[in-house]
C-alpha positions, 0 to 999 in steps of 0.5 A: 664484539665481546663474543667474538673476542673469545674466538682467538683463545679457543682457536688456540686449542684447535686440533693439529693439521694431521687431524683434518680440522675443518675438512669433511670426512675422508670416506664421504669425500671418496664417495663424492669423488667417485660419483663425480662425472669427470671421474666416472668418465675417466674410469671408463676410458681406462676400461676402453684402453684395456680393451684396446690393449687386448685388441692390439695384442691379439693381431690386426689381421683376421682369417679370410675365407674365399671360395667359388663353385661352378658347374661346367658342361663339356661336349661329349663328356657331360656336366661337372661340379667344380669348386675351390676354397682358400683360407688366408691370414696376414702374419705380423713380421718380427718385432711388430707384435712386441711393439703392439703389446708395448703400445697397449701397455703404455696407453693403459698406463697413460689412461690410469694416470689420467684417471688419477689426475682427473680425480686429483682435479675433482678433489681440488674443485671440492676443496675450493667449494668447501672453503668458499662455503666455510669462509662465507659462513664465517664471514656471515657469523662475524657480520651477524655478531656486529649486528648484535653489538650495534643493537646493544649499543643502540639500546644503551644509547636510547636509554641514555637519551631517555635519562637526558645523558645523551642527545637524540643525534647519538641515537640516530647515529647508532641506528644508522650504524645498525642499519648498515650492519644489517645490510652487510649481514644479509649480504654475507648470509646470502653469499654463504647460502650460495656457496653451500648451494654450489658445493651441494650441486657439484658434489651431491653425494657429499653429506653436508652438515647443517652448519659449516664447521669452524675454520681452524687455526692453520698450524703446520710443523716446521719443514712440513710445507717444504716436504709437501712441495717436494712430493707434488712433483714426485707423486704427479699423475700428470707427469706420469700420464704424459710420460706414458703417452710419450712412450706409447707414441714412440713405440707407435713410431717404431711400429710405423717404421716397421710397417714400411714393409707390409705384412704378408698373408699366407694360407691354404687352397683346396680345389676340385675339378671335373667332378672330382676327377682332379683335386688338389691342395696347396699353400698360397702367399700374398705380399703387398708392395708399399710405396711412398705413403708408408714412408710418409706415415713413418715420418709422421709418426716419428714427428709425433713421437718427438712432439709427445716427448716435448709435451712430457717435458712441458708437463713436468715444467707445469707441475714444478711450477705448481709445486713452487707456487703452492709452497709460496702461496701457503707460506704467505697466506699463513703469514698474512693470517698471523699479521691479521690476528695480531692486528685483531688483538691490537684493535680489540685492545683499542675497542676495550679502551674506547668502550670504557672511555665512552662509559665515562663520558670521555669518548664521543659516540662517533669515535666509539662507532668508528672503533666498533666498525674498525674492530668488525673489519679486523674480525672480517679480515682475520676470518678471511685470512684464516680461510685463505691460509687453510685453503692454500694448505689444503691445496698443497696437501692435495697436490702432494697426494697426502690428502684424499688421494692416497694411492 
């Protein structure tokens, strides 16, 4: 474990959190998120919402042209060409056009916020796979270092057996420990390759380095976690989308109540009879009379508006829970890493003494191998705790829109 013993002092020189240590390049992340299928689909839904808003603002009514042509034959008078034509269009009653524009505006607002929230969720997925890869790669490095240590230990024991200073059983014990370490190293290397494959498959546009970056020390200035937690609710697109959707449904409910009185249609009519002997032009008007159906639709829209308001409140509750959970998780993950680092330092001190004692013949090989194994486990625990702490900090920064989502 001598090489790994150098990691801790070197990590103390790591860059602060603001320098994005251990994270991919922000420009590359932006490209990868833009290419994510869910993000592309959300952007298309924004375009669809804008087109729908233009259609609502225009009018739901079209011009209607009707006409007829006849040839009339009258005894003793002859044959006559006759025709008539009408041009009509429905007219929205006062207030309906304004509400149609409001509905379109709110739906566009909701679609834009849902698109941003989709990008937010994609960023969380990327961060999850990224830290999975870094954690697995760091664990693989620790396990490989254990293999190297056991190989050196086995070589030393075999040399002592040759000199008659150790029993052949000691060599067997060292070789068994080496075999177990090799199994663990092979498994961890496979897990690291699997994590990289998953990351590359989900985000093929993200340029990955040949080797996973080092997991940096999780350093956060005092009060920074609490500040980020407060921004989670403030910058939430999930809340904004739910509230915009609620406003759109409420405007639709108002529109449905106005629709209990149907829109009239007005137009002009021209005609020619008896071969042009009689001609005329005038206005035409039609007015549908709604029944209980329109009232029921208005009641339905009102209930849906109330449900949308409840959904918006529920969205706020969910984001508030996320904010509190992110803060709590980041705090206890950082504290867990600090305890793991303290335990590793203590175990390294024990291992140093055990190695010295074994060299002097005061410590049995079995005790030394146990100390080696416990030190290896301490390194593994520290690496895992460090990765989880950085994962929690990254999640909090993404949820607060302070990382990769500056909008």
